[in-house]
GUDRENMI-85664 format. One record per residue (C-alpha): residue in one letter; x, y, z. Coordinates in nm, 2 decimals. Layout:
# GUDRENMI-85664
<residuo:A, xx:X, yy:Y, zz:Z>;
...
This chain:
# GUDRENMI-85664
<residuo:M, xx:-0.23, yy:0.50, zz:-2.36>;
<residuo:T, xx:-0.41, yy:0.18, zz:-2.41>;
<residuo:A, xx:-0.72, yy:0.07, zz:-2.21>;
<residuo:R, xx:-0.53, yy:-0.24, zz:-2.11>;
<residuo:L, xx:-0.25, yy:-0.04, zz:-1.94>;
<residuo:L, xx:-0.51, yy:0.19, zz:-1.76>;
<residuo:A, xx:-0.69, yy:-0.14, zz:-1.63>;
<residuo:I, xx:-0.39, yy:-0.24, zz:-1.43>;
<residuo:A, xx:-0.41, yy:0.06, zz:-1.20>;
<residuo:I, xx:-0.61, yy:0.06, zz:-0.87>;
<residuo:A, xx:-0.69, yy:0.41, zz:-0.74>;
<residuo:V, xx:-0.90, yy:0.53, zz:-0.45>;
<residuo:L, xx:-1.20, yy:0.76, zz:-0.47>;
<residuo:L, xx:-1.28, yy:0.95, zz:-0.16>;
<residuo:S, xx:-1.63, yy:0.99, zz:-0.02>;
<residuo:A, xx:-1.74, yy:1.26, zz:0.22>;
<residuo:P, xx:-1.91, yy:1.15, zz:0.54>;
<residuo:E, xx:-2.05, yy:1.43, zz:0.76>;
<residuo:L, xx:-1.97, yy:1.43, zz:1.13>;
<residuo:E, xx:-2.18, yy:1.66, zz:1.35>;
<residuo:T, xx:-2.09, yy:1.90, zz:1.63>;
<residuo:S, xx:-2.33, yy:2.03, zz:1.89>;
<residuo:A, xx:-2.44, yy:2.40, zz:1.93>;
<residuo:V, xx:-2.35, yy:2.39, zz:2.29>;
<residuo:P, xx:-2.22, yy:2.68, zz:2.48>;
<residuo:Q, xx:-1.90, yy:2.50, zz:2.60>;
<residuo:L, xx:-1.79, yy:2.47, zz:2.24>;
<residuo:Q, xx:-1.75, yy:2.85, zz:2.20>;
<residuo:A, xx:-1.46, yy:2.83, zz:2.43>;
<residuo:A, xx:-1.29, yy:2.56, zz:2.22>;
<residuo:P, xx:-0.93, yy:2.62, zz:2.11>;
<residuo:Q, xx:-0.88, yy:2.84, zz:1.80>;
<residuo:P, xx:-0.86, yy:2.67, zz:1.45>;
<residuo:A, xx:-0.50, yy:2.80, zz:1.42>;
<residuo:A, xx:-0.39, yy:2.56, zz:1.69>;
<residuo:T, xx:-0.21, yy:2.24, zz:1.56>;
<residuo:P, xx:-0.40, yy:1.92, zz:1.58>;
<residuo:Q, xx:-0.18, yy:1.80, zz:1.85>;
<residuo:A, xx:-0.22, yy:2.11, zz:2.06>;
<residuo:R, xx:-0.60, yy:2.10, zz:2.01>;
<residuo:A, xx:-0.61, yy:1.74, zz:2.12>;
<residuo:Q, xx:-0.42, yy:1.82, zz:2.43>;
<residuo:Q, xx:-0.66, yy:2.11, zz:2.51>;
<residuo:L, xx:-0.96, yy:1.90, zz:2.45>;
<residuo:Q, xx:-0.83, yy:1.61, zz:2.65>;
<residuo:A, xx:-0.77, yy:1.85, zz:2.94>;
<residuo:K, xx:-1.12, yy:1.97, zz:2.91>;
<residuo:V, xx:-1.25, yy:1.61, zz:2.92>;
<residuo:S, xx:-1.04, yy:1.54, zz:3.23>;
<residuo:E, xx:-1.17, yy:1.86, zz:3.40>;
<residuo:L, xx:-1.53, yy:1.78, zz:3.32>;
<residuo:E, xx:-1.49, yy:1.42, zz:3.45>;
<residuo:K, xx:-1.39, yy:1.57, zz:3.79>;
<residuo:S, xx:-1.63, yy:1.86, zz:3.80>;
<residuo:A, xx:-1.94, yy:1.76, zz:3.63>;
<residuo:G, xx:-1.97, yy:1.39, zz:3.66>;
<residuo:S, xx:-1.94, yy:1.09, zz:3.44>;
<residuo:N, xx:-2.29, yy:1.13, zz:3.28>;
<residuo:D, xx:-2.30, yy:1.51, zz:3.23>;
<residuo:P, xx:-2.39, yy:1.63, zz:2.89>;
<residuo:S, xx:-2.11, yy:1.88, zz:2.89>;
<residuo:L, xx:-1.88, yy:1.59, zz:2.92>;
<residuo:A, xx:-2.04, yy:1.42, zz:2.61>;
<residuo:T, xx:-1.99, yy:1.74, zz:2.41>;
<residuo:A, xx:-1.62, yy:1.75, zz:2.50>;
<residuo:L, xx:-1.58, yy:1.37, zz:2.42>;
<residuo:N, xx:-1.76, yy:1.44, zz:2.09>;
<residuo:E, xx:-1.53, yy:1.72, zz:1.98>;
<residuo:L, xx:-1.21, yy:1.52, zz:2.07>;
<residuo:A, xx:-1.34, yy:1.22, zz:1.89>;
<residuo:I, xx:-1.41, yy:1.43, zz:1.57>;
<residuo:L, xx:-1.05, yy:1.56, zz:1.60>;
<residuo:H, xx:-0.91, yy:1.20, zz:1.60>;
<residuo:F, xx:-1.15, yy:1.11, zz:1.32>;
<residuo:Q, xx:-1.04, yy:1.41, zz:1.09>;
<residuo:Q, xx:-0.67, yy:1.30, zz:1.16>;
<residuo:G, xx:-0.75, yy:0.95, zz:1.05>;
<residuo:D, xx:-0.71, yy:0.79, zz:1.39>;
<residuo:F, xx:-1.03, yy:0.59, zz:1.39>;
<residuo:A, xx:-0.92, yy:0.35, zz:1.67>;
<residuo:A, xx:-0.89, yy:0.65, zz:1.91>;
<residuo:A, xx:-1.21, yy:0.80, zz:1.79>;
<residuo:E, xx:-1.43, yy:0.50, zz:1.83>;
<residuo:P, xx:-1.43, yy:0.46, zz:2.21>;
<residuo:L, xx:-1.48, yy:0.84, zz:2.25>;
<residuo:F, xx:-1.79, yy:0.83, zz:2.02>;
<residuo:R, xx:-1.92, yy:0.53, zz:2.22>;
<residuo:R, xx:-1.89, yy:0.72, zz:2.54>;
<residuo:T, xx:-2.06, yy:1.02, zz:2.39>;
<residuo:L, xx:-2.36, yy:0.81, zz:2.28>;
<residuo:S, xx:-2.38, yy:0.63, zz:2.63>;
<residuo:I, xx:-2.38, yy:0.95, zz:2.82>;
<residuo:R, xx:-2.64, yy:1.12, zz:2.58>;
<residuo:E, xx:-2.88, yy:0.82, zz:2.59>;
<residuo:T, xx:-2.86, yy:0.82, zz:2.97>;
<residuo:A, xx:-2.87, yy:1.19, zz:3.04>;
<residuo:L, xx:-3.09, yy:1.32, zz:2.75>;
<residuo:G, xx:-3.29, yy:1.02, zz:2.64>;
<residuo:P, xx:-3.29, yy:0.80, zz:2.34>;
<residuo:D, xx:-3.50, yy:1.05, zz:2.13>;
<residuo:H, xx:-3.29, yy:1.36, zz:2.18>;
<residuo:P, xx:-3.14, yy:1.53, zz:1.88>;
<residuo:H, xx:-2.80, yy:1.50, zz:2.04>;
<residuo:T, xx:-2.84, yy:1.13, zz:2.08>;
<residuo:A, xx:-2.91, yy:1.12, zz:1.70>;
<residuo:Q, xx:-2.59, yy:1.32, zz:1.65>;
<residuo:A, xx:-2.40, yy:1.07, zz:1.86>;
<residuo:L, xx:-2.55, yy:0.77, zz:1.66>;
<residuo:N, xx:-2.45, yy:0.94, zz:1.33>;
<residuo:N, xx:-2.09, yy:1.00, zz:1.44>;
<residuo:L, xx:-2.04, yy:0.65, zz:1.59>;
<residuo:A, xx:-2.18, yy:0.50, zz:1.28>;
<residuo:Q, xx:-1.93, yy:0.69, zz:1.06>;
<residuo:V, xx:-1.63, yy:0.58, zz:1.24>;
<residuo:L, xx:-1.76, yy:0.22, zz:1.23>;
<residuo:Q, xx:-1.81, yy:0.24, zz:0.86>;
<residuo:E, xx:-1.46, yy:0.38, zz:0.82>;
<residuo:R, xx:-1.33, yy:0.07, zz:1.01>;
<residuo:G, xx:-1.52, yy:-0.16, zz:0.79>;
<residuo:N, xx:-1.80, yy:-0.26, zz:1.03>;
<residuo:Y, xx:-2.10, yy:-0.19, zz:0.80>;
<residuo:P, xx:-2.35, yy:-0.43, zz:0.96>;
<residuo:V, xx:-2.33, yy:-0.25, zz:1.29>;
<residuo:A, xx:-2.32, yy:0.10, zz:1.13>;
<residuo:E, xx:-2.63, yy:0.06, zz:0.92>;
<residuo:P, xx:-2.90, yy:0.03, zz:1.19>;
<residuo:M, xx:-2.74, yy:0.33, zz:1.37>;
<residuo:L, xx:-2.76, yy:0.55, zz:1.07>;
<residuo:E, xx:-3.12, yy:0.43, zz:1.00>;
<residuo:R, xx:-3.21, yy:0.51, zz:1.37>;
<residuo:A, xx:-3.04, yy:0.86, zz:1.34>;
<residuo:L, xx:-3.23, yy:0.94, zz:1.03>;
<residuo:A, xx:-3.56, yy:0.83, zz:1.19>;
<residuo:L, xx:-3.50, yy:1.04, zz:1.49>;
<residuo:Y, xx:-3.41, yy:1.36, zz:1.29>;
<residuo:E, xx:-3.72, yy:1.32, zz:1.07>;
<residuo:K, xx:-3.94, yy:1.30, zz:1.39>;
<residuo:I, xx:-3.77, yy:1.58, zz:1.58>;
<residuo:R, xx:-3.67, yy:1.82, zz:1.31>;
<residuo:G, xx:-3.92, yy:1.75, zz:1.03>;
<residuo:P, xx:-3.85, yy:1.60, zz:0.68>;
<residuo:D, xx:-3.67, yy:1.90, zz:0.52>;
<residuo:H, xx:-3.42, yy:2.00, zz:0.79>;
<residuo:P, xx:-3.05, yy:2.02, zz:0.71>;
<residuo:E, xx:-2.97, yy:1.76, zz:0.98>;
<residuo:V, xx:-3.21, yy:1.52, zz:0.80>;
<residuo:A, xx:-3.01, yy:1.59, zz:0.49>;
<residuo:T, xx:-2.68, yy:1.49, zz:0.67>;
<residuo:A, xx:-2.84, yy:1.17, zz:0.79>;
<residuo:L, xx:-2.96, yy:1.10, zz:0.45>;
<residuo:N, xx:-2.62, yy:1.15, zz:0.29>;
<residuo:N, xx:-2.45, yy:0.93, zz:0.54>;
<residuo:L, xx:-2.70, yy:0.64, zz:0.51>;
<residuo:A, xx:-2.68, yy:0.67, zz:0.13>;
<residuo:G, xx:-2.30, yy:0.65, zz:0.15>;
<residuo:L, xx:-2.32, yy:0.32, zz:0.34>;
<residuo:Y, xx:-2.56, yy:0.18, zz:0.08>;
<residuo:R, xx:-2.32, yy:0.29, zz:-0.19>;
<residuo:V, xx:-2.02, yy:0.13, zz:-0.05>;
<residuo:S, xx:-2.23, yy:-0.19, zz:0.00>;
<residuo:G, xx:-2.34, yy:-0.17, zz:-0.37>;
<residuo:N, xx:-2.70, yy:-0.10, zz:-0.30>;
<residuo:Y, xx:-2.73, yy:0.19, zz:-0.56>;
<residuo:A, xx:-3.11, yy:0.15, zz:-0.59>;
<residuo:R, xx:-3.14, yy:0.25, zz:-0.22>;
<residuo:A, xx:-2.85, yy:0.51, zz:-0.23>;
<residuo:E, xx:-2.96, yy:0.72, zz:-0.51>;
<residuo:P, xx:-3.30, yy:0.85, zz:-0.39>;
<residuo:L, xx:-3.15, yy:0.94, zz:-0.06>;
<residuo:Y, xx:-2.87, yy:1.13, zz:-0.22>;
<residuo:L, xx:-3.12, yy:1.32, zz:-0.44>;
<residuo:R, xx:-3.34, yy:1.40, zz:-0.14>;
<residuo:A, xx:-3.04, yy:1.52, zz:0.06>;
<residuo:L, xx:-2.93, yy:1.74, zz:-0.24>;
<residuo:A, xx:-3.28, yy:1.89, zz:-0.27>;
<residuo:I, xx:-3.28, yy:1.98, zz:0.10>;
<residuo:N, xx:-2.94, yy:2.13, zz:0.09>;
<residuo:E, xx:-3.00, yy:2.34, zz:-0.22>;
<residuo:K, xx:-3.27, yy:2.53, zz:-0.02>;
<residuo:S, xx:-2.98, yy:2.69, zz:0.16>;
<residuo:G, xx:-2.84, yy:2.81, zz:-0.17>;
<residuo:S, xx:-2.70, yy:2.63, zz:-0.48>;
<residuo:D, xx:-2.35, yy:2.70, zz:-0.38>;
<residuo:H, xx:-2.37, yy:2.61, zz:-0.02>;
<residuo:P, xx:-2.09, yy:2.38, zz:0.10>;
<residuo:S, xx:-2.34, yy:2.11, zz:0.21>;
<residuo:V, xx:-2.44, yy:2.09, zz:-0.16>;
<residuo:A, xx:-2.08, yy:2.01, zz:-0.26>;
<residuo:V, xx:-2.08, yy:1.72, zz:0.00>;
<residuo:V, xx:-2.37, yy:1.54, zz:-0.17>;
<residuo:L, xx:-2.26, yy:1.61, zz:-0.52>;
<residuo:N, xx:-1.92, yy:1.46, zz:-0.45>;
<residuo:N, xx:-2.09, yy:1.14, zz:-0.32>;
<residuo:L, xx:-2.35, yy:1.13, zz:-0.59>;
<residuo:G, xx:-2.06, yy:1.15, zz:-0.84>;
<residuo:L, xx:-1.89, yy:0.86, zz:-0.67>;
<residuo:M, xx:-2.20, yy:0.65, zz:-0.71>;
<residuo:F, xx:-2.22, yy:0.73, zz:-1.07>;
<residuo:H, xx:-1.86, yy:0.63, zz:-1.11>;
<residuo:R, xx:-1.91, yy:0.31, zz:-0.93>;
<residuo:Q, xx:-2.19, yy:0.23, zz:-1.18>;
<residuo:G, xx:-1.95, yy:0.30, zz:-1.47>;
<residuo:N, xx:-2.12, yy:0.62, zz:-1.58>;
<residuo:L, xx:-1.81, yy:0.85, zz:-1.61>;
<residuo:E, xx:-1.99, yy:1.10, zz:-1.83>;
<residuo:K, xx:-2.26, yy:1.15, zz:-1.57>;
<residuo:A, xx:-2.01, yy:1.16, zz:-1.28>;
<residuo:R, xx:-1.78, yy:1.43, zz:-1.42>;
<residuo:P, xx:-2.01, yy:1.73, zz:-1.43>;
<residuo:V, xx:-2.14, yy:1.65, zz:-1.08>;
<residuo:M, xx:-1.79, yy:1.62, zz:-0.94>;
<residuo:E, xx:-1.68, yy:1.94, zz:-1.12>;
<residuo:R, xx:-1.96, yy:2.14, zz:-0.97>;
<residuo:S, xx:-1.87, yy:2.00, zz:-0.63>;
<residuo:L, xx:-1.51, yy:2.13, zz:-0.68>;
<residuo:A, xx:-1.62, yy:2.47, zz:-0.80>;
<residuo:I, xx:-1.85, yy:2.51, zz:-0.49>;
<residuo:R, xx:-1.57, yy:2.40, zz:-0.25>;
<residuo:E, xx:-1.31, yy:2.63, zz:-0.40>;
<residuo:K, xx:-1.55, yy:2.93, zz:-0.37>;
<residuo:A, xx:-1.66, yy:2.84, zz:-0.01>;
<residuo:V, xx:-1.33, yy:2.74, zz:0.16>;
<residuo:G, xx:-1.06, yy:2.85, zz:-0.07>;
<residuo:P, xx:-0.81, yy:2.65, zz:-0.30>;
<residuo:D, xx:-0.60, yy:2.49, zz:-0.02>;
<residuo:H, xx:-0.86, yy:2.34, zz:0.19>;
<residuo:P, xx:-0.87, yy:1.95, zz:0.25>;
<residuo:D, xx:-1.23, yy:1.94, zz:0.11>;
<residuo:V, xx:-1.09, yy:2.08, zz:-0.21>;
<residuo:A, xx:-0.83, yy:1.81, zz:-0.21>;
<residuo:R, xx:-1.10, yy:1.55, zz:-0.19>;
<residuo:A, xx:-1.27, yy:1.69, zz:-0.50>;
<residuo:L, xx:-0.94, yy:1.71, zz:-0.69>;
<residuo:N, xx:-0.86, yy:1.35, zz:-0.61>;
<residuo:N, xx:-1.19, yy:1.22, zz:-0.74>;
<residuo:L, xx:-1.16, yy:1.43, zz:-1.06>;
<residuo:G, xx:-0.81, yy:1.28, zz:-1.09>;
<residuo:I, xx:-0.96, yy:0.94, zz:-1.10>;
<residuo:L, xx:-1.21, yy:1.04, zz:-1.37>;
<residuo:S, xx:-0.93, yy:1.19, zz:-1.58>;
<residuo:Q, xx:-0.71, yy:0.89, zz:-1.55>;
<residuo:E, xx:-0.99, yy:0.65, zz:-1.64>;
<residuo:Q, xx:-1.08, yy:0.87, zz:-1.94>;
<residuo:G, xx:-0.70, yy:0.84, zz:-2.06>;
<residuo:D, xx:-0.59, yy:1.20, zz:-1.96>;
<residuo:L, xx:-0.29, yy:1.10, zz:-1.75>;
<residuo:A, xx:-0.14, yy:1.45, zz:-1.76>;
<residuo:K, xx:-0.45, yy:1.60, zz:-1.61>;
<residuo:A, xx:-0.48, yy:1.32, zz:-1.36>;
<residuo:E, xx:-0.13, yy:1.38, zz:-1.24>;
<residuo:Q, xx:-0.19, yy:1.75, zz:-1.20>;
<residuo:L, xx:-0.50, yy:1.70, zz:-1.00>;
<residuo:Y, xx:-0.35, yy:1.42, zz:-0.78>;
<residuo:R, xx:-0.02, yy:1.63, zz:-0.71>;
<residuo:R, xx:-0.22, yy:1.93, zz:-0.60>;
<residuo:A, xx:-0.43, yy:1.72, zz:-0.37>;
<residuo:V, xx:-0.13, yy:1.55, zz:-0.21>;
<residuo:Q, xx:0.03, yy:1.90, zz:-0.15>;
<residuo:I, xx:-0.29, yy:2.02, zz:0.02>;
<residuo:Y, xx:-0.32, yy:1.71, zz:0.24>;
<residuo:D, xx:0.05, yy:1.73, zz:0.34>;
<residuo:K, xx:0.01, yy:2.09, zz:0.44>;
<residuo:A, xx:-0.32, yy:2.04, zz:0.62>;
<residuo:F, xx:-0.27, yy:1.71, zz:0.81>;
<residuo:G, xx:0.10, yy:1.59, zz:0.75>;
<residuo:R, xx:0.23, yy:1.28, zz:0.59>;
<residuo:Q, xx:0.09, yy:1.03, zz:0.84>;
<residuo:H, xx:-0.28, yy:1.09, zz:0.75>;
<residuo:Q, xx:-0.47, yy:0.82, zz:0.56>;
<residuo:L, xx:-0.60, yy:1.07, zz:0.30>;
<residuo:Y, xx:-0.24, yy:1.17, zz:0.22>;
<residuo:G, xx:-0.16, yy:0.80, zz:0.18>;
<residuo:Q, xx:-0.46, yy:0.74, zz:-0.03>;
<residuo:T, xx:-0.39, yy:1.03, zz:-0.26>;
<residuo:L, xx:-0.03, yy:0.95, zz:-0.29>;
<residuo:N, xx:-0.11, yy:0.60, zz:-0.39>;
<residuo:N, xx:-0.32, yy:0.75, zz:-0.68>;
<residuo:L, xx:-0.04, yy:0.97, zz:-0.79>;
<residuo:A, xx:0.19, yy:0.66, zz:-0.79>;
<residuo:V, xx:-0.07, yy:0.48, zz:-1.01>;
<residuo:V, xx:-0.03, yy:0.74, zz:-1.28>;
<residuo:H, xx:0.35, yy:0.71, zz:-1.28>;
<residuo:L, xx:0.31, yy:0.33, zz:-1.30>;
<residuo:V, xx:0.09, yy:0.35, zz:-1.59>;
<residuo:K, xx:0.32, yy:0.57, zz:-1.76>;
<residuo:G, xx:0.61, yy:0.32, zz:-1.70>;
<residuo:E, xx:0.79, yy:0.55, zz:-1.46>;
<residuo:Y, xx:0.87, yy:0.27, zz:-1.22>;
<residuo:A, xx:1.16, yy:0.46, zz:-1.04>;
<residuo:V, xx:0.92, yy:0.76, zz:-0.96>;
<residuo:A, xx:0.62, yy:0.54, zz:-0.87>;
<residuo:G, xx:0.82, yy:0.30, zz:-0.63>;
<residuo:P, xx:0.89, yy:0.53, zz:-0.34>;
<residuo:M, xx:0.54, yy:0.67, zz:-0.36>;
<residuo:Y, xx:0.39, yy:0.32, zz:-0.34>;
<residuo:E, xx:0.61, yy:0.23, zz:-0.04>;
<residuo:E, xx:0.52, yy:0.54, zz:0.14>;
<residuo:A, xx:0.16, yy:0.53, zz:0.07>;
<residuo:L, xx:0.13, yy:0.16, zz:0.19>;
<residuo:A, xx:0.31, yy:0.23, zz:0.52>;
<residuo:V, xx:0.09, yy:0.53, zz:0.59>;
<residuo:R, xx:-0.23, yy:0.33, zz:0.52>;
<residuo:V, xx:-0.12, yy:0.03, zz:0.73>;
<residuo:A, xx:-0.06, yy:0.27, zz:1.01>;
<residuo:A, xx:-0.37, yy:0.46, zz:0.99>;
<residuo:L, xx:-0.62, yy:0.18, zz:0.91>;
<residuo:G, xx:-0.46, yy:-0.12, zz:1.05>;
<residuo:P, xx:-0.37, yy:-0.44, zz:0.86>;
<residuo:T, xx:-0.71, yy:-0.60, zz:0.88>;
<residuo:H, xx:-0.93, yy:-0.31, zz:0.74>;
<residuo:P, xx:-1.12, yy:-0.40, zz:0.43>;
<residuo:D, xx:-0.96, yy:-0.12, zz:0.23>;
<residuo:M, xx:-0.61, yy:-0.27, zz:0.30>;
<residuo:T, xx:-0.72, yy:-0.53, zz:0.03>;
<residuo:V, xx:-0.71, yy:-0.24, zz:-0.23>;
<residuo:A, xx:-0.38, yy:-0.11, zz:-0.09>;
<residuo:L, xx:-0.20, yy:-0.44, zz:-0.09>;
<residuo:T, xx:-0.33, yy:-0.53, zz:-0.43>;
<residuo:S, xx:-0.22, yy:-0.20, zz:-0.57>;
<residuo:H, xx:0.12, yy:-0.25, zz:-0.42>;
<residuo:A, xx:0.16, yy:-0.60, zz:-0.56>;
<residuo:I, xx:0.07, yy:-0.47, zz:-0.91>;
<residuo:Y, xx:0.35, yy:-0.22, zz:-0.87>;
<residuo:L, xx:0.59, yy:-0.49, zz:-0.77>;
<residuo:D, xx:0.50, yy:-0.71, zz:-1.07>;
<residuo:A, xx:0.48, yy:-0.42, zz:-1.32>;
<residuo:P, xx:0.85, yy:-0.44, zz:-1.45>;
<residuo:A, xx:0.82, yy:-0.80, zz:-1.52>;
<residuo:R, xx:0.49, yy:-0.76, zz:-1.68>;
<residuo:S, xx:0.62, yy:-0.51, zz:-1.91>;
<residuo:A, xx:0.92, yy:-0.73, zz:-2.00>;
<residuo:R, xx:0.68, yy:-1.01, zz:-2.09>;
<residuo:R, xx:0.48, yy:-0.79, zz:-2.32>;
<residuo:S, xx:0.81, yy:-0.67, zz:-2.48>;
<residuo:N, xx:0.90, yy:-1.02, zz:-2.54>;
<residuo:G, xx:0.57, yy:-1.11, zz:-2.70>;
<residuo:R, xx:0.46, yy:-1.32, zz:-2.41>;
<residuo:P, xx:0.11, yy:-1.25, zz:-2.26>;
<residuo:S, xx:0.08, yy:-1.11, zz:-1.90>;
<residuo:R, xx:-0.10, yy:-1.36, zz:-1.69>;
<residuo:R, xx:-0.20, yy:-1.11, zz:-1.42>;
<residuo:T, xx:-0.52, yy:-0.92, zz:-1.43>;
<residuo:S, xx:-0.64, yy:-0.66, zz:-1.19>;
<residuo:P, xx:-0.96, yy:-0.51, zz:-1.07>;
<residuo:S, xx:-1.06, yy:-0.17, zz:-1.20>;
<residuo:A, xx:-1.06, yy:0.14, zz:-0.99>;
<residuo:I, xx:-1.24, yy:0.10, zz:-0.66>;
<residuo:S, xx:-1.43, yy:0.38, zz:-0.48>;
<residuo:I, xx:-1.47, yy:0.40, zz:-0.10>;
C-alpha cells in the first residue's frame, strides 16, 4: 500500500476527557449500573423532579442529581441535552456553596467538557483554567482532582494546536496519577491523550508505546469489552493504518466498533466515529462496496449526535466526499491521468 493511497484517508482519534461525579450520599442510592441508559435517565429525571419539589431550586442535592443526569447524557453523546443540565448544576453550586467550593470546580470542569465537545473552545478554556486554580488552592498541587483538571486543560490546548502548553500539563497529570499506582486507570487516561498529542505532532514512533501502555492498563482494569478499551483500540488502529498495517488496523477498528455497539448502541457518536475509521480502511483497500454502507451509516450517526454545524462535521463530510470520489479517482489513475483531489491527513480530536 502506497503512502499516496494512505494519504486519502481521514480517520478520527478519540481523546479521553474526564467528567467528575460528587461523593455525595444521595448518589449511593442511584440506579444500578446494569440498568439501561434509558431506564437510568428516567430514574435520574424522576429524582430531579422530586428534588425540585421537596428541596428547592437551589439545593445542593438537586445539583448533584442534575450533574449525574448530565453525565449520563454526555456519555451517550447527547451534548445538547447535557449542556443545560451542567449549566444549572454550576449555577446552583455557585449560589449555594460559593465560587470557591470544590463542587463548584467540579461543575466548571464538566460544563467546560461539554462546551469543548460542542466546539466552543473560547468559552471552555477560562472555565478549565478556573477549575484548575480552584483545585490547586483547595486540594493542594498533587491531588488526583488536580490531575483531572490538568488533563482536561491540556486536552483543550492540544486540540487548539498549542502543544507547548499541553505537554507539561499532561506530564504533570501523569506524575500525580502514577502515585496511585503505575496501572491505575487514571494513568491510562493521560497516556492516551499524551499519545494523541505525539500523533498530532507527527511522532508516531513516540505515540505507539504510550498508547499501547494505555490499552494494557485499561484491559487489566476494566476488562476487554469496556468502552474505554474501545477508545484505546481505535487510536492504535489509527497508528497501524498510518504505518501501513491495514490488516492490523481493520482488526482493531472492528473490535472497537463491536464494543461500542454493545455498550451504547448504533446511535452513539463514538460508534459513528469508529465505524468511519473502519470504512476508511476498506476504502484504502479499494473495497468500495464494503466501505459505502459504513460511510453512509457513520455520517448519519454523527450528524444526529453532533449537529450539522459542529466543527468535527468538517472532518466527517470531507471523509464522506473522499469516499464518493474514490472510484472516479481510481479510474483516473488507471487511465494514467493524475488525480486532482488531495486530502488532509488523519485528524485527531
